[in-house]
TIPA-224919 format. One record per atom (N, C-alpha, C): residue number from 0; residue in one letter; atom name; x, y, z. Coordinates in Angstrom, 2 decimals. Example, Ala and Ser with C-alpha at 12.3 -4.5 7.8 and 13.67 -1.06 7.14 Angstrom:
TIPA-224919
BASE,0,A,N,13.19,-5.69,7.80
BASE,0,A,CA,12.30,-4.50,7.80
BASE,0,A,C,13.20,-3.30,7.80
BASE,1,S,N,12.85,-2.25,7.08
BASE,1,S,CA,13.67,-1.06,7.14
BASE,1,S,C,12.90,0.03,7.87
END
This chain:
TIPA-224919
BASE,0,X,N,0.84,-1.18,0.00
BASE,0,X,CA,0.00,0.00,0.00
BASE,0,X,C,0.89,1.25,0.00
BASE,1,X,N,0.47,2.28,-0.70
BASE,1,X,CA,1.22,3.53,-0.77
BASE,1,X,C,1.23,4.24,0.57
BASE,2,X,N,2.29,4.95,0.82
BASE,2,X,CA,2.41,5.79,2.01
BASE,2,X,C,2.28,7.24,1.57
BASE,3,X,N,1.11,7.83,1.77
BASE,3,X,CA,0.90,9.23,1.44
BASE,3,X,C,1.31,10.10,2.61
BASE,4,X,N,1.55,11.37,2.31
BASE,4,X,CA,1.84,12.34,3.35
BASE,4,X,C,0.63,12.41,4.28
BASE,5,X,N,0.87,12.30,5.58
BASE,5,X,CA,-0.20,12.37,6.57
BASE,5,X,C,-0.01,13.62,7.43
BASE,6,X,N,-0.80,14.66,7.22
BASE,6,X,CA,-0.64,15.89,7.99
BASE,6,X,C,-1.09,15.71,9.44
BASE,7,X,N,-0.61,16.58,10.29
BASE,7,X,CA,-1.02,16.61,11.69
BASE,7,X,C,-2.38,17.30,11.77
BASE,8,X,N,-3.44,16.52,11.93
BASE,8,X,CA,-4.78,17.09,11.93
BASE,8,X,C,-5.06,17.96,13.14
BASE,9,X,N,-4.34,17.75,14.23
BASE,9,X,CA,-4.51,18.60,15.40
BASE,9,X,C,-4.02,20.01,15.11
BASE,10,X,N,-3.00,20.12,14.28
BASE,10,X,CA,-2.44,21.43,13.95
BASE,10,X,C,-3.23,22.13,12.85
BASE,11,X,N,-3.76,21.37,11.90
BASE,11,X,CA,-4.47,21.98,10.78
BASE,11,X,C,-5.49,20.99,10.20
BASE,12,X,N,-6.69,21.02,10.70
BASE,12,X,CA,-7.74,20.09,10.26
BASE,12,X,C,-8.13,20.31,8.81
BASE,13,X,N,-7.93,21.52,8.28
BASE,13,X,CA,-8.34,21.87,6.93
BASE,13,X,C,-7.22,21.67,5.91
BASE,14,X,N,-6.23,20.87,6.24
BASE,14,X,CA,-5.08,20.63,5.38
BASE,14,X,C,-5.52,19.97,4.07
BASE,15,X,N,-5.00,20.42,2.91
BASE,15,X,CA,-5.42,19.83,1.63
BASE,15,X,C,-4.96,18.39,1.42
BASE,16,X,N,-4.09,17.86,2.31
BASE,16,X,CA,-3.62,16.49,2.19
BASE,16,X,C,-4.40,15.50,3.05
BASE,17,X,N,-5.46,15.94,3.75
BASE,17,X,CA,-6.25,15.07,4.61
BASE,17,X,C,-6.92,13.99,3.75
BASE,18,X,N,-6.88,12.74,4.26
BASE,18,X,CA,-7.45,11.59,3.54
BASE,18,X,C,-8.54,10.94,4.40
BASE,19,X,N,-9.48,10.30,3.71
BASE,19,X,CA,-10.55,9.61,4.41
BASE,19,X,C,-10.13,8.18,4.75
BASE,20,X,N,-11.04,7.38,5.26
BASE,20,X,CA,-10.75,6.01,5.65
BASE,20,X,C,-10.36,5.11,4.49
BASE,21,X,N,-10.72,5.49,3.26
BASE,21,X,CA,-10.36,4.73,2.07
BASE,21,X,C,-9.10,5.27,1.41
BASE,22,X,N,-8.39,6.17,2.10
BASE,22,X,CA,-7.15,6.77,1.62
BASE,22,X,C,-7.35,7.69,0.41
BASE,23,X,N,-8.53,8.26,0.27
BASE,23,X,CA,-8.81,9.22,-0.80
BASE,23,X,C,-8.74,10.62,-0.22
BASE,24,X,N,-8.25,11.55,-1.03
BASE,24,X,CA,-8.16,12.94,-0.58
BASE,24,X,C,-9.55,13.48,-0.27
BASE,25,X,N,-9.71,14.08,0.90
BASE,25,X,CA,-10.99,14.67,1.30
BASE,25,X,C,-11.22,15.96,0.53
BASE,26,X,N,-10.18,16.77,0.41
BASE,26,X,CA,-10.29,18.06,-0.29
BASE,26,X,C,-9.77,17.93,-1.72
BASE,27,X,N,-10.20,16.89,-2.40
BASE,27,X,CA,-9.75,16.60,-3.77
BASE,27,X,C,-9.97,17.79,-4.71
BASE,28,X,N,-11.07,18.49,-4.54
BASE,28,X,CA,-11.38,19.63,-5.42
BASE,28,X,C,-10.34,20.74,-5.27
BASE,29,X,N,-9.72,20.85,-4.09
BASE,29,X,CA,-8.65,21.84,-3.88
BASE,29,X,C,-7.56,21.64,-4.93
BASE,30,X,N,-7.19,20.38,-5.15
BASE,30,X,CA,-6.12,20.07,-6.11
BASE,30,X,C,-6.63,20.08,-7.54
BASE,31,X,N,-7.82,19.57,-7.78
BASE,31,X,CA,-8.34,19.48,-9.14
BASE,31,X,C,-8.69,20.85,-9.71
BASE,32,X,N,-8.97,21.82,-8.85
BASE,32,X,CA,-9.28,23.17,-9.32
BASE,32,X,C,-8.04,23.94,-9.76
BASE,33,X,N,-6.86,23.44,-9.42
BASE,33,X,CA,-5.62,24.12,-9.82
BASE,33,X,C,-5.29,23.79,-11.27
BASE,34,X,N,-4.77,24.79,-11.99
BASE,34,X,CA,-4.29,24.49,-13.33
BASE,34,X,C,-2.93,23.79,-13.21
BASE,35,X,N,-2.44,23.23,-14.30
BASE,35,X,CA,-1.20,22.45,-14.24
BASE,35,X,C,-0.03,23.26,-13.71
BASE,36,X,N,0.11,24.49,-14.14
BASE,36,X,CA,1.24,25.32,-13.71
BASE,36,X,C,1.22,25.53,-12.19
BASE,37,X,N,0.07,25.86,-11.65
BASE,37,X,CA,-0.06,26.07,-10.21
BASE,37,X,C,0.23,24.79,-9.45
BASE,38,X,N,-0.27,23.67,-9.96
BASE,38,X,CA,-0.02,22.39,-9.30
BASE,38,X,C,1.46,22.06,-9.29
BASE,39,X,N,2.16,22.32,-10.39
BASE,39,X,CA,3.60,22.07,-10.45
BASE,39,X,C,4.33,22.94,-9.44
BASE,40,X,N,3.93,24.18,-9.30
BASE,40,X,CA,4.58,25.09,-8.35
BASE,40,X,C,4.32,24.65,-6.90
BASE,41,X,N,3.16,24.09,-6.65
BASE,41,X,CA,2.81,23.68,-5.28
BASE,41,X,C,3.46,22.37,-4.89
BASE,42,X,N,3.81,21.55,-5.84
BASE,42,X,CA,4.34,20.22,-5.56
BASE,42,X,C,5.71,20.09,-6.22
BASE,43,X,N,6.75,20.14,-5.40
BASE,43,X,CA,8.08,20.20,-5.99
BASE,43,X,C,9.02,19.08,-5.58
BASE,44,X,N,8.57,18.03,-4.90
BASE,44,X,CA,9.52,16.99,-4.48
BASE,44,X,C,8.96,15.58,-4.65
BASE,45,X,N,9.86,14.60,-4.57
BASE,45,X,CA,9.50,13.20,-4.80
BASE,45,X,C,8.42,12.68,-3.86
BASE,46,X,N,8.36,13.17,-2.64
BASE,46,X,CA,7.36,12.68,-1.69
BASE,46,X,C,5.93,12.92,-2.18
BASE,47,X,N,5.75,13.86,-3.08
BASE,47,X,CA,4.40,14.19,-3.55
BASE,47,X,C,4.03,13.50,-4.86
BASE,48,X,N,4.91,12.63,-5.38
BASE,48,X,CA,4.65,11.89,-6.62
BASE,48,X,C,3.32,11.12,-6.53
BASE,49,X,N,3.07,10.49,-5.41
BASE,49,X,CA,1.85,9.70,-5.24
BASE,49,X,C,0.60,10.56,-5.36
BASE,50,X,N,0.68,11.80,-4.95
BASE,50,X,CA,-0.48,12.69,-5.04
BASE,50,X,C,-0.78,13.05,-6.50
BASE,51,X,N,0.25,13.21,-7.31
BASE,51,X,CA,0.01,13.47,-8.73
BASE,51,X,C,-0.66,12.28,-9.40
BASE,52,X,N,-0.24,11.09,-9.03
BASE,52,X,CA,-0.87,9.88,-9.58
BASE,52,X,C,-2.32,9.80,-9.11
BASE,53,X,N,-2.55,10.08,-7.83
BASE,53,X,CA,-3.89,10.05,-7.26
BASE,53,X,C,-4.82,11.04,-7.96
BASE,54,X,N,-4.27,12.18,-8.37
BASE,54,X,CA,-5.06,13.22,-9.04
BASE,54,X,C,-5.14,13.02,-10.54
BASE,55,X,N,-4.56,11.91,-11.02
BASE,55,X,CA,-4.52,11.60,-12.45
BASE,55,X,C,-3.81,12.68,-13.25
BASE,56,X,N,-2.72,13.17,-12.68
BASE,56,X,CA,-1.86,14.17,-13.35
BASE,56,X,C,-0.47,13.59,-13.54
BASE,57,X,N,-0.41,12.32,-13.94
BASE,57,X,CA,0.86,11.63,-14.10
BASE,57,X,C,1.77,12.34,-15.09
BASE,58,X,N,1.18,13.04,-16.06
BASE,58,X,CA,1.99,13.73,-17.06
BASE,58,X,C,2.86,14.83,-16.46
BASE,59,X,N,2.61,15.21,-15.20
BASE,59,X,CA,3.40,16.25,-14.54
BASE,59,X,C,4.57,15.70,-13.73
BASE,60,X,N,4.64,14.38,-13.57
BASE,60,X,CA,5.67,13.78,-12.70
BASE,60,X,C,7.07,14.17,-13.15
BASE,61,X,N,7.35,14.13,-14.45
BASE,61,X,CA,8.68,14.48,-14.93
BASE,61,X,C,9.03,15.94,-14.66
BASE,62,X,N,8.05,16.82,-14.66
BASE,62,X,CA,8.29,18.23,-14.36
BASE,62,X,C,8.50,18.45,-12.87
BASE,63,X,N,7.71,17.77,-12.07
BASE,63,X,CA,7.72,17.99,-10.63
BASE,63,X,C,8.85,17.23,-9.94
BASE,64,X,N,9.06,16.02,-10.34
BASE,64,X,CA,9.99,15.13,-9.66
BASE,64,X,C,11.27,14.93,-10.48
BASE,65,X,N,11.92,16.01,-10.80
BASE,65,X,CA,13.14,15.91,-11.59
BASE,65,X,C,14.26,15.31,-10.74
BASE,66,X,N,15.09,14.52,-11.38
BASE,66,X,CA,16.22,13.90,-10.72
BASE,66,X,C,17.47,14.74,-11.00
BASE,67,X,N,18.21,15.05,-9.96
BASE,67,X,CA,19.44,15.80,-10.12
BASE,67,X,C,20.53,14.83,-10.56
BASE,68,X,N,21.23,15.21,-11.62
BASE,68,X,CA,22.32,14.38,-12.14
BASE,68,X,C,23.62,15.08,-11.80
BASE,69,X,N,24.45,14.41,-11.01
BASE,69,X,CA,25.73,14.99,-10.61
BASE,69,X,C,26.84,14.50,-11.53
BASE,70,X,N,27.79,15.37,-11.79
BASE,70,X,CA,28.92,14.96,-12.62
BASE,70,X,C,29.83,14.05,-11.79
BASE,71,X,N,30.66,13.24,-12.44
BASE,71,X,CA,31.55,12.33,-11.70
BASE,71,X,C,32.51,13.06,-10.77
BASE,72,X,N,32.76,14.35,-11.01
BASE,72,X,CA,33.69,15.11,-10.19
BASE,72,X,C,33.10,15.47,-8.83
BASE,73,X,N,31.80,15.39,-8.68
BASE,73,X,CA,31.15,15.84,-7.44
BASE,73,X,C,30.97,14.75,-6.44
END
C-alpha cells in the first residue's frame, strides 16, 4: 500500500492532504481546481509523486519530480 503524506490534523484540520478512511483525498477539489502550472509550483519533491498519480496528473511527474544528475567530479 502507498504511504501518502499524513498531515497533523490537530495542527491543521483543513489541510489539503487530509485523507478519508479509504485513503482518498478529502479536499480533492482543492487540487483538481488548480491548473497544471499552479499544481507544479505547489508540488516540488518526490514525496508528492503519489499525489500526482492520485489526481490523475501523471503527465506532470517528470516536471515535478526531476532527478538531479551529478557529474563524476562531485
